[in-house]
N, C-alpha and C positions, 0 to 999 in steps of 0.2 A: 682301104684298111682291112687287114686280115685278122679275124677273130679266131681264137684258139679254144680248146676245151677249157682252159683256165678262165677265159672270158665268159664262156657259157656257164661255168660253175658260179662265177661271181655274179652274173646276171640273176641266176636263180636265188642266190643268197640275198641280194638286194630286194628282189620281188617278194621273197618270203618275209623279210623284215617289214616291208611296206604293208603286206597283208596282215601280219600279226600285230605289229606295234603302232601302226598309224591308222589304217582304214577303220578298224572297229571304234575308234574314238573321234572320228572326224566330225560327226554331227554335234557331239558334245563340245568339242573345241571351237567349232564354227559359232555356236551359240554364245560361248564364253568370250569370244573375240581374242583368244590366245590359247596356246597349248603349253604344257609344263616342260619347258626346254631343259630345265635342270634334272628332270626325270628321264626324258627321252634321249638327250644327247649322250649321257654316259653309256647307254645301251649301244648307240651307234659307234661311240668311241671304242668300246670293247671289241667291236667287229672290224675296226680299222677304217671306218667309212668317212671319217672327218679329216683325214690327212693322207689321202692316197698317194700323192706325189711328193710328200714332204720327207725330209731326211729321217731315217730310222733313229738317229741320235736323239731326236726330240719326240719320238713316238710315231713317226710317219711310217708309211708302208714302202716308200721308195719305188712305187710303181710308175709306169709311164702314163701319158695322158689318155690313152685308149680306155683305161679303166674308169677315168672320170667321165668319158662319154657314156659308157654303160650305166654308171651310177645315175647320171642326170636323166637319161631316158627312162630308167626304171622308177626313180622317185616320182616323176610326174605322171605315172600311171596310177597314183593314189586316188585320183578323182577329185582332188582339191589342191589348189596351188599354194596355199598359205604355208603349210609345213615344209614342202620341198623348197620354197623360197627361203625360209628361215634357215634350213640346213645349208643351202647354197651360200647364204651370207656368212655362216660360220666357217665353212670349208673352202670357199672359193672367192669371197669378196673382201672379208675383213683380214684375212691372214696371208695372201700371196706376197704382199710387200714385206711383211714381217719375216716370212720365210726366206725371201731373197736378199733383203737389205739389212735386216735386223742384226744386232750384236748377239753373241752367244748368250749373254746374260738375259737379254730381252726374250730370246727364244725359249730359254729354260723357264723364265718366269711367266710368260704369256702364251707362247705358241704351244708348248707341251701340254698344258692343261686344256687349251682349246681343242687340240687333237684328241685328247682323252675324253672330252665332253664334260669335264668337271668345272670348266668355266665357260660361260656364254659370252660371245663377243658380237660386235656390230661394227659397221663402217658408217662414219658420220661425215658426209660430204654436203648433201643438199641443204639449202637454206631457203627462207621465204622468198628472197630476191635472186636466188641463184640455184636453179635446178640443173637443167642440161648445160647451162652456161657456168661451168665450174670456175672460170676465171673471175666471176663476179662475187665469190664468197667474201664475207666481211668478218667472220669470226677471227679474232686476233689472239695471238700468243706473244706477249712481250717478255723479253728476258729480264730476270732479276737475279743476278748472280748465277747460281747453278740451277735455277728453276725457271719454268715458264709460268706466267700468270695469264690465264685464258679467260676471255670474255666474249660472249656472243650466244648464238642459238643455232640449232640444227632442226630440220623438219623432215617428216616422212621417213623416219629411221626404223627400219625393220629390226626386231629384237630389242628395240629401244627401252622397253620397260623391264626387261629381264637381264640385260647385258651386265656382265661383271667388268668388262672393259671395252673401250671404243678405239678403233683406228680413226683418229680425228684428222681431218685436213683443215689447217688454219693458216692464216697469214702470220709470218714471223719476221717480216721486214716491211718497209714502206714502199717497196717496188710494187707497181700495179700489174694488172693483167695476170699473165701466167707465171710471173716471176715472184719469188719471195714467199712461197708456201712451203710448209713442212707437214709431214705425217707424224702424229704424236699419239702415243698410247696414253689414254686417260682412264683411270680406274673410276668406276661410277660411285664408289664409296667416298670419293674425294670431297671434302667440304666445298660448298659452293656449286656443286653439280646437282641438278634436279630434273625430273621428268615433268615438264610443264603440263603435258596433256597426252592422254592416250587417244589416238585418232580413230574415228569410226569410218570404215572404208566401204566402198561398193562391193569389192570382192576380196579374195585372199583373207577372208575374215578369221581364219584359224591362226594367223600370225599376228603378233602385236606390233603396232606401228606407233611411233611417238614423236612428239616435239620435245627437244631437249634444250636445257638452259644452262649456261656457264656464267657464274658470277665470281670473278677473282679466284678461279680454280687454280691451285698451285700444283704443278707437276714437274718432276725432275727433268732437266734438259736431256739427261741420259735416256729418257723415254722416247726420244726422237728416233724414228725409223729411218735409217740411211743418212744421207747427207742433208744438213740443214739447208733449206732453200730449194731442194729438189723434189718436194712433195708432189707438185703438180705432175711432173713427169712420171714419178712412181705410181701415182694414182691412175694416170692414163694407161700405163701398162697393166695395172690391176683391172681396169675396165675391160680390157680385151678378153680376159678370162671370164669376167662377169657376163659379157655379151654372148660368148660362146656357151656358157652355162645355160642361158636363157634359150638359145637356139636348140641345144641338145634336148632340153626339157620339153620344148614345143613338139618335137617329133614324138616323144613318148606319150605326151598328153593327147595329141591328135590321133595317133594310132589307136590308143585306148578308146577315144570317143567314137571313132569311125567303126571300130569293132562292135561296140555296143549298139550303134545305130543300125548297122547292117543286120545284126541279130533282131532288132526291134522290127525293122521293115519287112523282114522275112516272115515274122510271126503275126504282124498286124494285118487284119483283113479290112478291105474297103471296096465297095462295089463288087463284091463276090470274089475278090482275088487278093493276094498278098500285095502290100505296097511295093515290094521289091519287083513285082511284075510290071510296074509302071516304068517304062523305058527312061523317062527323064530322071526319076529318082535313082535308078540303077546307074545311069551314066554319070549323074552328078556326084554320087558317092565314089565312083570309080575315078573320076577326074580329080577329086580332092585327095584320094589315096595316092594318085600319081604325083601330085604336087608335094605331098609329104615325102614321097620317095626321093624327089629331086632335092628337097631341103636336106634330107638325111645324107644323100650323096655329097652335097656341098659341105655339110658338117664334117663328114669323114675325111674329105680331101683337105679341109682346113686343119683338122686335127693332125693328119699326117704331116702337113707343112709345119705346124707348130712343133711337133716332135723332132722335125729335122732342123729346127733352129731358125726357120724362116720368119720374116715379119709378116704377120697375118692380120694387120690392122684392116686392110681392105676386105679380106674374107670375113672377118668378124663383123664388120659393119654391114656388109651385104646380108650375112646370116641374121643379124639382129633385126634389120629392116624387114626382110621377107618372112621371118618367123613370126613377128608380131602381126603382120597382115594376114598370114595364113591361119594363125590361131583364131583370129576374129572371124574369118570366113568359115572355118570348120565349125566353130561354136554356133554361128548363126544358122547354118544349114542343118546341123544336127537337131537343133531346137525346132526348126521349121518342119522337119520330117517327123517329129514327134507330135506335131499339131498342138491342140489345146493342152494335152498332157505335158508337153514340153515346157509350157509356160507356167506350170505349177511349181512351187518351191519344193514340193516333195520329190520332184524328178531331178535327176543329176544334171540335166541340161541347163537348168536355171543357174546353178552354181558355176558350171563350166563357162557359160556365157559371161557371167560377171568376172570370173577370174581371168579369162582370156584377155580382157581389155587392157590389163596392166602391161602386157608384153610390148605394146607400142609406145609406152610412156616411161616405165622404169628403166634405169641404166642408160638413158639417152633416148629422147623422143624420136619418132620417125623423121621429123623435120631436121633434126640434128644429124641423123645418119645420112640423109640425103645431102646435107651441106658438106659433110666430110667427103662423101663420094664425089660430089660436084667439084670440090676443090682439087681432089686428086685427078680428076679428069680435065682440069684446066679451065673449068667453066665459071668458077667464082674466085675472087681474089682472096 
């Protein structure tokens, strides 16, 4: 991937936004268990950060995927993963299917304000009995004339307490397994919709995560994204972008963490010399930086393939698997080299360790990534 001066300027723009509008508030938002999305997102929308690759007809920038790579890397240098995750949900998880398969009317009503940041959106797939096993979802939408009547629940939904609308995956026929699902836009002001519970998480505390409940929620059939019954396939396509978003972000986060740790070990004295003079510490941090370089190279190759129109399911799956494991490794070692100080809540390493754990769970657990790869390698049926 070749970056230009335009990419460099964009990288600086995003880094400035992170330093100005996110970092100063993180401690407050982490304690609150949420950030004010309806205040932050319009600022991001004004700068064009919520619809980089979308059609300018609906407020998007019409940029290529390379700018998304830069955006994700820079967002995750914030020092806390919650807000970048929530931004990713808005820009790269709840809206890709709408942008690709939605009608013009749906795009004008829901995509345009999401890109502008004036509406907050979320993607509602996971359920108590169906996390990585998307085929197991039970929330149903039964047709009644020109409406869907929706009943069920969703769990672990980022932006769930603040969302104005959801990209909901629901069963719309009696066909089992992967068949008979549809993606439907549900406005959260709809009668019968409720937030059952705001969830208390180990990490990513600055983003709100919720359990949602649907009781006879009536939604127009015209709110269906794409073809009725093709929701699973559309969601899988959306997952590819979600998984690459996570891998891009891990690179930015790990680079930031290693930079801070190198600075610390150079300054920290023990046994009459700097910690960086200890060969093991120096070699270990260098090894981790090399692993981040390898992930970044894989990400860039995958992004190039995606822009060329290639199927990158395998690349995205590899990236998701290895990024999650690398994030955990870097977080653990950075905390270790900070010693007792790293174990204190006042030090960034504690938050980084907590936040890093989600990368191997959200968007498809490591075990699911391995299953996908094993099947593609002909090892599993």
